[in-house]
Each structure stands twice: as structure tokens, then as C-alpha cells.
CHARMM-style PDB file with segment names, atoms N, HN, CA, C and O in Angstrom:
ATOM      1  N   MET     1       0.840  -1.169   0.000  1.00  0.00      PROA
ATOM      2  CA  MET     1       0.000   0.000   0.000  1.00  0.00      PROA
ATOM      3  C   MET     1       0.892   1.242   0.000  1.00  0.00      PROA
ATOM      4  O   MET     1       1.712   1.415   0.902  1.00  0.00      PROA
ATOM      5  N   THR     2       0.743   2.083  -0.976  1.00  0.00      PROA
ATOM      6  HN  THR     2       0.077   1.943  -1.709  1.00  0.00      PROA
ATOM      7  CA  THR     2       1.521   3.309  -1.070  1.00  0.00      PROA
ATOM      8  C   THR     2       1.008   4.338  -0.070  1.00  0.00      PROA
ATOM      9  O   THR     2      -0.199   4.497   0.114  1.00  0.00      PROA
ATOM     10  N   ILE     3       1.940   5.030   0.569  1.00  0.00      PROA
ATOM     11  HN  ILE     3       2.921   4.901   0.419  1.00  0.00      PROA
ATOM     12  CA  ILE     3       1.605   6.089   1.517  1.00  0.00      PROA
ATOM     13  C   ILE     3       2.035   7.414   0.906  1.00  0.00      PROA
ATOM     14  O   ILE     3       3.158   7.545   0.419  1.00  0.00      PROA
ATOM     15  N   THR     4       1.144   8.391   0.931  1.00  0.00      PROA
ATOM     16  HN  THR     4       0.232   8.285   1.326  1.00  0.00      PROA
ATOM     17  CA  THR     4       1.474   9.734   0.478  1.00  0.00      PROA
ATOM     18  C   THR     4       1.652  10.620   1.700  1.00  0.00      PROA
ATOM     19  O   THR     4       0.763  10.710   2.546  1.00  0.00      PROA
ATOM     20  N   CYS     5       2.791  11.267   1.787  1.00  0.00      PROA
ATOM     21  HN  CYS     5       3.513  11.194   1.099  1.00  0.00      PROA
ATOM     22  CA  CYS     5       3.106  12.147   2.918  1.00  0.00      PROA
ATOM     23  C   CYS     5       3.044  13.597   2.460  1.00  0.00      PROA
ATOM     24  O   CYS     5       3.589  13.956   1.416  1.00  0.00      PROA
ATOM     25  N   PHE     6       2.377  14.418   3.249  1.00  0.00      PROA
ATOM     26  HN  PHE     6       1.934  14.126   4.097  1.00  0.00      PROA
ATOM     27  CA  PHE     6       2.300  15.853   3.003  1.00  0.00      PROA
ATOM     28  C   PHE     6       2.993  16.560   4.156  1.00  0.00      PROA
ATOM     29  O   PHE     6       2.742  16.254   5.322  1.00  0.00      PROA
ATOM     30  N   ILE     7       3.852  17.494   3.833  1.00  0.00      PROA
ATOM     31  HN  ILE     7       4.055  17.742   2.886  1.00  0.00      PROA
ATOM     32  CA  ILE     7       4.565  18.272   4.842  1.00  0.00      PROA
ATOM     33  C   ILE     7       4.158  19.731   4.661  1.00  0.00      PROA
ATOM     34  O   ILE     7       4.201  20.270   3.555  1.00  0.00      PROA
ATOM     35  N   ARG     8       3.769  20.349   5.751  1.00  0.00      PROA
ATOM     36  HN  ARG     8       3.734  19.911   6.649  1.00  0.00      PROA
ATOM     37  CA  ARG     8       3.406  21.766   5.717  1.00  0.00      PROA
ATOM     38  C   ARG     8       4.515  22.550   6.415  1.00  0.00      PROA
ATOM     39  O   ARG     8       4.921  22.215   7.528  1.00  0.00      PROA
ATOM     40  N   TYR     9       4.993  23.581   5.755  1.00  0.00      PROA
ATOM     41  HN  TYR     9       4.664  23.853   4.851  1.00  0.00      PROA
ATOM     42  CA  TYR     9       6.047  24.430   6.295  1.00  0.00      PROA
ATOM     43  C   TYR     9       5.495  25.823   6.550  1.00  0.00      PROA
ATOM     44  O   TYR     9       4.744  26.358   5.734  1.00  0.00      PROA
ATOM     45  N   GLU    10       5.861  26.403   7.669  1.00  0.00      PROA
ATOM     46  HN  GLU    10       6.471  25.968   8.332  1.00  0.00      PROA
ATOM     47  CA  GLU    10       5.613  27.815   7.933  1.00  0.00      PROA
ATOM     48  C   GLU    10       6.959  28.503   7.775  1.00  0.00      PROA
ATOM     49  O   GLU    10       7.885  28.269   8.551  1.00  0.00      PROA
ATOM     50  N   ILE    11       7.057  29.353   6.761  1.00  0.00      PROA
ATOM     51  HN  ILE    11       6.305  29.543   6.130  1.00  0.00      PROA
ATOM     52  CA  ILE    11       8.347  29.970   6.457  1.00  0.00      PROA
ATOM     53  C   ILE    11       8.272  31.485   6.626  1.00  0.00      PROA
ATOM     54  O   ILE    11       7.197  32.084   6.610  1.00  0.00      PROA
ATOM     55  N   ASP    12       9.435  32.072   6.786  1.00  0.00      PROA
ATOM     56  HN  ASP    12      10.308  31.585   6.799  1.00  0.00      PROA
ATOM     57  CA  ASP    12       9.560  33.526   6.846  1.00  0.00      PROA
ATOM     58  C   ASP    12       9.149  34.078   5.479  1.00  0.00      PROA
ATOM     59  O   ASP    12       9.664  33.618   4.460  1.00  0.00      PROA
ATOM     60  N   PRO    13       8.235  35.053   5.430  1.00  0.00      PROA
ATOM     61  CA  PRO    13       7.814  35.571   4.123  1.00  0.00      PROA
ATOM     62  C   PRO    13       8.963  36.172   3.315  1.00  0.00      PROA
ATOM     63  O   PRO    13       8.867  36.295   2.094  1.00  0.00      PROA
ATOM     64  N   PHE    14      10.038  36.542   3.986  1.00  0.00      PROA
ATOM     65  HN  PHE    14      10.117  36.442   4.977  1.00  0.00      PROA
ATOM     66  CA  PHE    14      11.207  37.064   3.281  1.00  0.00      PROA
ATOM     67  C   PHE    14      12.252  35.969   3.061  1.00  0.00      PROA
ATOM     68  O   PHE    14      13.349  36.244   2.574  1.00  0.00      PROA
ATOM     69  N   GLY    15      11.914  34.742   3.415  1.00  0.00      PROA
ATOM     70  HN  GLY    15      11.023  34.518   3.810  1.00  0.00      PROA
ATOM     71  CA  GLY    15      12.836  33.625   3.292  1.00  0.00      PROA
ATOM     72  C   GLY    15      12.480  32.658   2.181  1.00  0.00      PROA
ATOM     73  O   GLY    15      12.915  31.506   2.200  1.00  0.00      PROA
ATOM     74  N   THR    16      11.702  33.102   1.222  1.00  0.00      PROA
ATOM     75  HN  THR    16      11.348  34.038   1.207  1.00  0.00      PROA
ATOM     76  CA  THR    16      11.290  32.218   0.131  1.00  0.00      PROA
ATOM     77  C   THR    16      12.495  31.671  -0.634  1.00  0.00      PROA
ATOM     78  O   THR    16      12.511  30.496  -1.002  1.00  0.00      PROA
ATOM     79  N   ALA    17      13.493  32.504  -0.873  1.00  0.00      PROA
ATOM     80  HN  ALA    17      13.480  33.458  -0.573  1.00  0.00      PROA
ATOM     81  CA  ALA    17      14.685  32.035  -1.599  1.00  0.00      PROA
ATOM     82  C   ALA    17      15.407  30.945  -0.806  1.00  0.00      PROA
ATOM     83  O   ALA    17      15.884  29.969  -1.387  1.00  0.00      PROA
ATOM     84  N   ALA    18      15.488  31.105   0.508  1.00  0.00      PROA
ATOM     85  HN  ALA    18      15.100  31.897   0.979  1.00  0.00      PROA
ATOM     86  CA  ALA    18      16.125  30.078   1.345  1.00  0.00      PROA
ATOM     87  C   ALA    18      15.318  28.789   1.314  1.00  0.00      PROA
ATOM     88  O   ALA    18      15.890  27.700   1.293  1.00  0.00      PROA
ATOM     89  N   PHE    19      13.986  28.903   1.313  1.00  0.00      PROA
ATOM     90  HN  PHE    19      13.521  29.788   1.330  1.00  0.00      PROA
ATOM     91  CA  PHE    19      13.150  27.707   1.231  1.00  0.00      PROA
ATOM     92  C   PHE    19      13.352  27.008  -0.109  1.00  0.00      PROA
ATOM     93  O   PHE    19      13.417  25.780  -0.160  1.00  0.00      PROA
ATOM     94  N   GLU    20      13.450  27.764  -1.178  1.00  0.00      PROA
ATOM     95  HN  GLU    20      13.397  28.762  -1.137  1.00  0.00      PROA
ATOM     96  CA  GLU    20      13.665  27.170  -2.497  1.00  0.00      PROA
ATOM     97  C   GLU    20      14.996  26.420  -2.541  1.00  0.00      PROA
ATOM     98  O   GLU    20      15.081  25.355  -3.152  1.00  0.00      PROA
ATOM     99  N   GLN    21      16.027  26.956  -1.909  1.00  0.00      PROA
ATOM    100  HN  GLN    21      15.958  27.821  -1.413  1.00  0.00      PROA
ATOM    101  CA  GLN    21      17.322  26.267  -1.840  1.00  0.00      PROA
ATOM    102  C   GLN    21      17.192  24.980  -1.024  1.00  0.00      PROA
ATOM    103  O   GLN    21      17.718  23.938  -1.416  1.00  0.00      PROA
ATOM    104  N   TYR    22      16.497  25.052   0.099  1.00  0.00      PROA
ATOM    105  HN  TYR    22      16.070  25.898   0.417  1.00  0.00      PROA
ATOM    106  CA  TYR    22      16.232  23.886   0.944  1.00  0.00      PROA
ATOM    107  C   TYR    22      15.484  22.818   0.141  1.00  0.00      PROA
ATOM    108  O   TYR    22      15.829  21.638   0.202  1.00  0.00      PROA
ATOM    109  N   ALA    23      14.464  23.233  -0.607  1.00  0.00      PROA
ATOM    110  HN  ALA    23      14.184  24.191  -0.656  1.00  0.00      PROA
ATOM    111  CA  ALA    23      13.655  22.297  -1.388  1.00  0.00      PROA
ATOM    112  C   ALA    23      14.484  21.618  -2.475  1.00  0.00      PROA
ATOM    113  O   ALA    23      14.310  20.427  -2.733  1.00  0.00      PROA
ATOM    114  N   ARG    24      15.377  22.360  -3.107  1.00  0.00      PROA
ATOM    115  HN  ARG    24      15.518  23.327  -2.897  1.00  0.00      PROA
ATOM    116  CA  ARG    24      16.242  21.745  -4.132  1.00  0.00      PROA
ATOM    117  C   ARG    24      17.136  20.673  -3.512  1.00  0.00      PROA
ATOM    118  O   ARG    24      17.322  19.604  -4.092  1.00  0.00      PROA
ATOM    119  N   ALA    25      17.685  20.959  -2.340  1.00  0.00      PROA
ATOM    120  HN  ALA    25      17.534  21.828  -1.868  1.00  0.00      PROA
ATOM    121  CA  ALA    25      18.565  19.984  -1.678  1.00  0.00      PROA
ATOM    122  C   ALA    25      17.790  18.729  -1.290  1.00  0.00      PROA
ATOM    123  O   ALA    25      18.231  17.616  -1.578  1.00  0.00      PROA
ATOM    124  N   TRP    26      16.641  18.898  -0.639  1.00  0.00      PROA
ATOM    125  HN  TRP    26      16.283  19.802  -0.405  1.00  0.00      PROA
ATOM    126  CA  TRP    26      15.846  17.740  -0.231  1.00  0.00      PROA
ATOM    127  C   TRP    26      15.173  17.075  -1.431  1.00  0.00      PROA
ATOM    128  O   TRP    26      14.857  15.886  -1.388  1.00  0.00      PROA
ATOM    129  N   GLY    27      14.957  17.833  -2.487  1.00  0.00      PROA
ATOM    130  HN  GLY    27      15.213  18.799  -2.521  1.00  0.00      PROA
ATOM    131  CA  GLY    27      14.386  17.258  -3.701  1.00  0.00      PROA
ATOM    132  C   GLY    27      15.289  16.211  -4.326  1.00  0.00      PROA
ATOM    133  O   GLY    27      14.819  15.340  -5.058  1.00  0.00      PROA
ATOM    134  N   GLN    28      16.577  16.288  -4.043  1.00  0.00      PROA
ATOM    135  HN  GLN    28      16.959  16.996  -3.449  1.00  0.00      PROA
ATOM    136  CA  GLN    28      17.519  15.270  -4.507  1.00  0.00      PROA
ATOM    137  C   GLN    28      17.667  14.157  -3.482  1.00  0.00      PROA
ATOM    138  O   GLN    28      17.855  12.998  -3.850  1.00  0.00      PROA
ATOM    139  N   ALA    29      17.585  14.496  -2.204  1.00  0.00      PROA
ATOM    140  HN  ALA    29      17.432  15.438  -1.906  1.00  0.00      PROA
ATOM    141  CA  ALA    29      17.789  13.505  -1.140  1.00  0.00      PROA
ATOM    142  C   ALA    29      16.616  12.539  -1.009  1.00  0.00      PROA
ATOM    143  O   ALA    29      16.827  11.346  -0.790  1.00  0.00      PROA
ATOM    144  N   ILE    30      15.405  13.023  -1.135  1.00  0.00      PROA
ATOM    145  HN  ILE    30      15.233  13.992  -1.313  1.00  0.00      PROA
ATOM    146  CA  ILE    30      14.223  12.174  -0.930  1.00  0.00      PROA
ATOM    147  C   ILE    30      14.213  10.981  -1.888  1.00  0.00      PROA
ATOM    148  O   ILE    30      14.011   9.857  -1.429  1.00  0.00      PROA
ATOM    149  N   PRO    31      14.420  11.168  -3.192  1.00  0.00      PROA
ATOM    150  CA  PRO    31      14.459   9.989  -4.080  1.00  0.00      PROA
ATOM    151  C   PRO    31      15.601   9.025  -3.750  1.00  0.00      PROA
ATOM    152  O   PRO    31      15.447   7.814  -3.910  1.00  0.00      PROA
ATOM    153  N   ARG    32      16.737   9.544  -3.293  1.00  0.00      PROA
ATOM    154  HN  ARG    32      16.862  10.527  -3.163  1.00  0.00      PROA
ATOM    155  CA  ARG    32      17.847   8.659  -2.912  1.00  0.00      PROA
ATOM    156  C   ARG    32      17.478   7.787  -1.719  1.00  0.00      PROA
ATOM    157  O   ARG    32      18.051   6.715  -1.527  1.00  0.00      PROA
ATOM    158  N   CYS    33      16.522   8.247  -0.920  1.00  0.00      PROA
ATOM    159  HN  CYS    33      16.057   9.118  -1.075  1.00  0.00      PROA
ATOM    160  CA  CYS    33      16.079   7.485   0.259  1.00  0.00      PROA
ATOM    161  C   CYS    33      14.940   6.529  -0.075  1.00  0.00      PROA
ATOM    162  O   CYS    33      14.399   5.881   0.821  1.00  0.00      PROA
ATOM    163  N   GLY    34      14.569   6.430  -1.348  1.00  0.00      PROA
ATOM    164  HN  GLY    34      15.009   6.956  -2.076  1.00  0.00      PROA
ATOM    165  CA  GLY    34      13.580   5.456  -1.766  1.00  0.00      PROA
ATOM    166  C   GLY    34      12.166   5.968  -1.922  1.00  0.00      PROA
ATOM    167  O   GLY    34      11.252   5.181  -2.171  1.00  0.00      PROA
ATOM    168  N   ALA    35      11.962   7.257  -1.782  1.00  0.00      PROA
ATOM    169  HN  ALA    35      12.704   7.896  -1.580  1.00  0.00      PROA
ATOM    170  CA  ALA    35      10.620   7.816  -1.936  1.00  0.00      PROA
ATOM    171  C   ALA    35      10.470   8.440  -3.319  1.00  0.00      PROA
ATOM    172  O   ALA    35      11.457   8.747  -3.987  1.00  0.00      PROA
ATOM    173  N   ASP    36       9.233   8.618  -3.731  1.00  0.00      PROA
ATOM    174  HN  ASP    36       8.431   8.368  -3.188  1.00  0.00      PROA
ATOM    175  CA  ASP    36       8.905   9.236  -5.013  1.00  0.00      PROA
ATOM    176  C   ASP    36       8.433  10.660  -4.726  1.00  0.00      PROA
ATOM    177  O   ASP    36       7.303  10.864  -4.281  1.00  0.00      PROA
ATOM    178  N   LEU    37       9.292  11.638  -4.979  1.00  0.00      PROA
ATOM    179  HN  LEU    37      10.209  11.472  -5.341  1.00  0.00      PROA
ATOM    180  CA  LEU    37       8.960  13.030  -4.694  1.00  0.00      PROA
ATOM    181  C   LEU    37       7.900  13.533  -5.664  1.00  0.00      PROA
ATOM    182  O   LEU    37       8.075  13.450  -6.880  1.00  0.00      PROA
ATOM    183  N   ILE    38       6.815  14.047  -5.134  1.00  0.00      PROA
ATOM    184  HN  ILE    38       6.672  14.114  -4.146  1.00  0.00      PROA
ATOM    185  CA  ILE    38       5.794  14.694  -5.955  1.00  0.00      PROA
ATOM    186  C   ILE    38       6.216  16.132  -6.205  1.00  0.00      PROA
ATOM    187  O   ILE    38       6.156  16.609  -7.339  1.00  0.00      PROA
ATOM    188  N   GLY    39       6.642  16.829  -5.156  1.00  0.00      PROA
ATOM    189  HN  GLY    39       6.690  16.442  -4.235  1.00  0.00      PROA
ATOM    190  CA  GLY    39       7.158  18.175  -5.348  1.00  0.00      PROA
ATOM    191  C   GLY    39       7.155  19.014  -4.093  1.00  0.00      PROA
ATOM    192  O   GLY    39       6.560  18.662  -3.074  1.00  0.00      PROA
ATOM    193  N   TYR    40       7.842  20.134  -4.203  1.00  0.00      PROA
ATOM    194  HN  TYR    40       8.325  20.420  -5.031  1.00  0.00      PROA
ATOM    195  CA  TYR    40       7.837  21.183  -3.188  1.00  0.00      PROA
ATOM    196  C   TYR    40       7.064  22.346  -3.775  1.00  0.00      PROA
ATOM    197  O   TYR    40       7.183  22.647  -4.963  1.00  0.00      PROA
ATOM    198  N   PHE    41       6.277  22.996  -2.944  1.00  0.00      PROA
ATOM    199  HN  PHE    41       6.181  22.752  -1.979  1.00  0.00      PROA
ATOM    200  CA  PHE    41       5.411  24.064  -3.411  1.00  0.00      PROA
ATOM    201  C   PHE    41       5.591  25.280  -2.511  1.00  0.00      PROA
ATOM    202  O   PHE    41       5.107  25.306  -1.379  1.00  0.00      PROA
ATOM    203  N   ALA    42       6.289  26.280  -3.024  1.00  0.00      PROA
ATOM    204  HN  ALA    42       6.682  26.259  -3.943  1.00  0.00      PROA
ATOM    205  CA  ALA    42       6.544  27.512  -2.282  1.00  0.00      PROA
ATOM    206  C   ALA    42       5.299  28.393  -2.343  1.00  0.00      PROA
ATOM    207  O   ALA    42       4.449  28.212  -3.214  1.00  0.00      PROA
ATOM    208  N   PRO    43       5.193  29.350  -1.416  1.00  0.00      PROA
ATOM    209  CA  PRO    43       4.050  30.264  -1.459  1.00  0.00      PROA
ATOM    210  C   PRO    43       3.970  30.958  -2.815  1.00  0.00      PROA
ATOM    211  O   PRO    43       4.980  31.399  -3.365  1.00  0.00      PROA
ATOM    212  N   HSD    44       2.772  31.044  -3.332  1.00  0.00      PROA
ATOM    213  HN  HSD    44       1.952  30.686  -2.885  1.00  0.00      PROA
ATOM    214  CA  HSD    44       2.576  31.685  -4.634  1.00  0.00      PROA
ATOM    215  C   HSD    44       1.396  32.644  -4.573  1.00  0.00      PROA
ATOM    216  O   HSD    44       1.560  33.849  -4.764  1.00  0.00      PROA
ATOM    217  N   GLU    45       0.218  32.117  -4.310  1.00  0.00      PROA
ATOM    218  HN  GLU    45       0.084  31.138  -4.156  1.00  0.00      PROA
ATOM    219  CA  GLU    45      -0.976  32.942  -4.159  1.00  0.00      PROA
ATOM    220  C   GLU    45      -1.542  32.693  -2.774  1.00  0.00      PROA
ATOM    221  O   GLU    45      -1.420  31.589  -2.243  1.00  0.00      PROA
ATOM    222  N   GLY    46      -2.147  33.687  -2.197  1.00  0.00      PROA
ATOM    223  HN  GLY    46      -2.245  34.584  -2.628  1.00  0.00      PROA
ATOM    224  CA  GLY    46      -2.707  33.498  -0.858  1.00  0.00      PROA
ATOM    225  C   GLY    46      -1.646  33.742   0.192  1.00  0.00      PROA
ATOM    226  O   GLY    46      -1.010  34.796   0.204  1.00  0.00      PROA
ATOM    227  N   SER    47      -1.450  32.783   1.069  1.00  0.00      PROA
ATOM    228  HN  SER    47      -1.966  31.927   1.059  1.00  0.00      PROA
ATOM    229  CA  SER    47      -0.497  32.922   2.175  1.00  0.00      PROA
ATOM    230  C   SER    47       0.930  33.086   1.662  1.00  0.00      PROA
ATOM    231  O   SER    47       1.356  32.404   0.729  1.00  0.00      PROA
ATOM    232  N   ALA    48       1.653  34.003   2.290  1.00  0.00      PROA
ATOM    233  HN  ALA    48       1.307  34.557   3.047  1.00  0.00      PROA
ATOM    234  CA  ALA    48       3.056  34.203   1.941  1.00  0.00      PROA
ATOM    235  C   ALA    48       3.971  33.395   2.843  1.00  0.00      PROA
ATOM    236  O   ALA    48       5.193  33.457   2.704  1.00  0.00      PROA
ATOM    237  N   THR    49       3.390  32.629   3.777  1.00  0.00      PROA
ATOM    238  HN  THR    49       2.397  32.578   3.890  1.00  0.00      PROA
ATOM    239  CA  THR    49       4.219  31.923   4.751  1.00  0.00      PROA
ATOM    240  C   THR    49       4.017  30.415   4.764  1.00  0.00      PROA
ATOM    241  O   THR    49       4.726  29.714   5.486  1.00  0.00      PROA
ATOM    242  N   THR    50       3.080  29.898   3.993  1.00  0.00      PROA
ATOM    243  HN  THR    50       2.504  30.467   3.406  1.00  0.00      PROA
ATOM    244  CA  THR    50       2.802  28.464   4.005  1.00  0.00      PROA
ATOM    245  C   THR    50       3.316  27.823   2.721  1.00  0.00      PROA
ATOM    246  O   THR    50       2.964  28.243   1.618  1.00  0.00      PROA
ATOM    247  N   ALA    51       4.150  26.805   2.878  1.00  0.00      PROA
ATOM    248  HN  ALA    51       4.436  26.464   3.774  1.00  0.00      PROA
ATOM    249  CA  ALA    51       4.672  26.041   1.749  1.00  0.00      PROA
ATOM    250  C   ALA    51       4.417  24.567   2.033  1.00  0.00      PROA
ATOM    251  O   ALA    51       4.167  24.182   3.175  1.00  0.00      PROA
ATOM    252  N   TYR    52       4.481  23.749   0.993  1.00  0.00      PROA
ATOM    253  HN  TYR    52       4.684  24.062   0.065  1.00  0.00      PROA
ATOM    254  CA  TYR    52       4.170  22.330   1.136  1.00  0.00      PROA
ATOM    255  C   TYR    52       5.174  21.472   0.385  1.00  0.00      PROA
ATOM    256  O   TYR    52       5.851  21.930  -0.535  1.00  0.00      PROA
ATOM    257  N   ALA    53       5.251  20.220   0.803  1.00  0.00      PROA
ATOM    258  HN  ALA    53       4.700  19.848   1.550  1.00  0.00      PROA
ATOM    259  CA  ALA    53       5.982  19.189   0.073  1.00  0.00      PROA
ATOM    260  C   ALA    53       5.118  17.935   0.101  1.00  0.00      PROA
ATOM    261  O   ALA    53       4.338  17.733   1.032  1.00  0.00      PROA
ATOM    262  N   ALA    54       5.257  17.105  -0.908  1.00  0.00      PROA
ATOM    263  HN  ALA    54       5.890  17.270  -1.664  1.00  0.00      PROA
ATOM    264  CA  ALA    54       4.509  15.846  -0.948  1.00  0.00      PROA
ATOM    265  C   ALA    54       5.386  14.785  -1.603  1.00  0.00      PROA
ATOM    266  O   ALA    54       6.108  15.045  -2.566  1.00  0.00      PROA
ATOM    267  N   TYR    55       5.297  13.579  -1.044  1.00  0.00      PROA
ATOM    268  HN  TYR    55       4.711  13.367  -0.262  1.00  0.00      PROA
ATOM    269  CA  TYR    55       6.018  12.455  -1.632  1.00  0.00      PROA
ATOM    270  C   TYR    55       5.272  11.163  -1.335  1.00  0.00      PROA
ATOM    271  O   TYR    55       4.505  11.076  -0.377  1.00  0.00      PROA
ATOM    272  N   ASN    56       5.511  10.168  -2.170  1.00  0.00      PROA
ATOM    273  HN  ASN    56       6.134  10.239  -2.948  1.00  0.00      PROA
ATOM    274  CA  ASN    56       4.952   8.827  -1.978  1.00  0.00      PROA
ATOM    275  C   ASN    56       6.063   7.903  -1.507  1.00  0.00      PROA
ATOM    276  O   ASN    56       7.223   8.047  -1.892  1.00  0.00      PROA
ATOM    277  N   ILE    57       5.680   6.954  -0.668  1.00  0.00      PROA
ATOM    278  HN  ILE    57       4.738   6.837  -0.355  1.00  0.00      PROA
ATOM    279  CA  ILE    57       6.615   5.921  -0.228  1.00  0.00      PROA
ATOM    280  C   ILE    57       5.876   4.588  -0.262  1.00  0.00      PROA
ATOM    281  O   ILE    57       4.668   4.532  -0.035  1.00  0.00      PROA
ATOM    282  N   GLU    58       6.599   3.532  -0.544  1.00  0.00      PROA
ATOM    283  HN  GLU    58       7.581   3.577  -0.729  1.00  0.00      PROA
ATOM    284  CA  GLU    58       5.996   2.226  -0.825  1.00  0.00      PROA
ATOM    285  C   GLU    58       5.083   1.707   0.280  1.00  0.00      PROA
ATOM    286  O   GLU    58       3.980   1.237   0.002  1.00  0.00      PROA
ATOM    287  N   ASN    59       5.536   1.788   1.533  1.00  0.00      PROA
ATOM    288  HN  ASN    59       6.432   2.169   1.758  1.00  0.00      PROA
ATOM    289  CA  ASN    59       4.737   1.245   2.638  1.00  0.00      PROA
ATOM    290  C   ASN    59       5.259   1.800   3.960  1.00  0.00      PROA
ATOM    291  O   ASN    59       6.235   2.551   3.982  1.00  0.00      PROA
ATOM    292  N   LEU    60       4.615   1.433   5.050  1.00  0.00      PROA
ATOM    293  HN  LEU    60       3.822   0.823   5.032  1.00  0.00      PROA
ATOM    294  CA  LEU    60       4.998   1.939   6.362  1.00  0.00      PROA
ATOM    295  C   LEU    60       6.399   1.490   6.759  1.00  0.00      PROA
ATOM    296  O   LEU    60       7.135   2.251   7.388  1.00  0.00      PROA
ATOM    297  N   ALA    61       6.775   0.277   6.404  1.00  0.00      PROA
ATOM    298  HN  ALA    61       6.178  -0.341   5.893  1.00  0.00      PROA
ATOM    299  CA  ALA    61       8.116  -0.216   6.728  1.00  0.00      PROA
ATOM    300  C   ALA    61       9.182   0.638   6.038  1.00  0.00      PROA
ATOM    301  O   ALA    61      10.204   0.956   6.645  1.00  0.00      PROA
ATOM    302  N   ALA    62       8.955   1.007   4.791  1.00  0.00      PROA
ATOM    303  HN  ALA    62       8.124   0.749   4.298  1.00  0.00      PROA
ATOM    304  CA  ALA    62       9.906   1.857   4.072  1.00  0.00      PROA
ATOM    305  C   ALA    62       9.954   3.249   4.686  1.00  0.00      PROA
ATOM    306  O   ALA    62      11.018   3.865   4.746  1.00  0.00      PROA
ATOM    307  N   TYR    63       8.815   3.746   5.139  1.00  0.00      PROA
ATOM    308  HN  TYR    63       7.950   3.246   5.090  1.00  0.00      PROA
ATOM    309  CA  TYR    63       8.760   5.061   5.779  1.00  0.00      PROA
ATOM    310  C   TYR    63       9.564   5.067   7.074  1.00  0.00      PROA
ATOM    311  O   TYR    63      10.264   6.035   7.371  1.00  0.00      PROA
ATOM    312  N   GLU    64       9.464   3.995   7.838  1.00  0.00      PROA
ATOM    313  HN  GLU    64       8.896   3.208   7.596  1.00  0.00      PROA
ATOM    314  CA  GLU    64      10.132   3.923   9.132  1.00  0.00      PROA
ATOM    315  C   GLU    64      11.608   3.559   9.028  1.00  0.00      PROA
ATOM    316  O   GLU    64      12.343   3.677  10.008  1.00  0.00      PROA
ATOM    317  N   ALA    65      12.048   3.121   7.856  1.00  0.00      PROA
ATOM    318  HN  ALA    65      11.450   3.025   7.060  1.00  0.00      PROA
ATOM    319  CA  ALA    65      13.458   2.710   7.680  1.00  0.00      PROA
ATOM    320  C   ALA    65      14.392   3.896   7.683  1.00  0.00      PROA
ATOM    321  OT1 ALA    65      15.604   3.727   7.546  1.00  0.00      PROA
TER     322      ALA     65
END
């Protein structure tokens, strides 16, 4: 059973560039750890402080590894 994980970030509204750098780094690390990265989503419309990430992982055992 595939598990989809959603991560919600509260970021500094003036720290969007730092978040984008963070997302690029983890965007490479997550697939190396066996997960399927859906993406990172920086604030665009609406809230200037809420960003998200989403990824799929094969099962709970893989998530806990």
C-alpha cells in the first residue's frame, strides 16, 4: 500500500529564496532514500508563509526505515 506524505512548512515571508534552496537539496535527497517526490510548493498565491511538500513511499516499513 503506497503512503502519500504531506509536509506543511511555515516559512519567513522574506525567506522564500532560502526555502527554495532547501527544497532543491531535499528534492535530490528524498528519491535517494527510496521515496517518489511529488514536489515542493513555495508560497505563490494566498499565504506568503505556508509552503508544502509531498512524496509517496511504498509502505509503512519503508517510511520507518
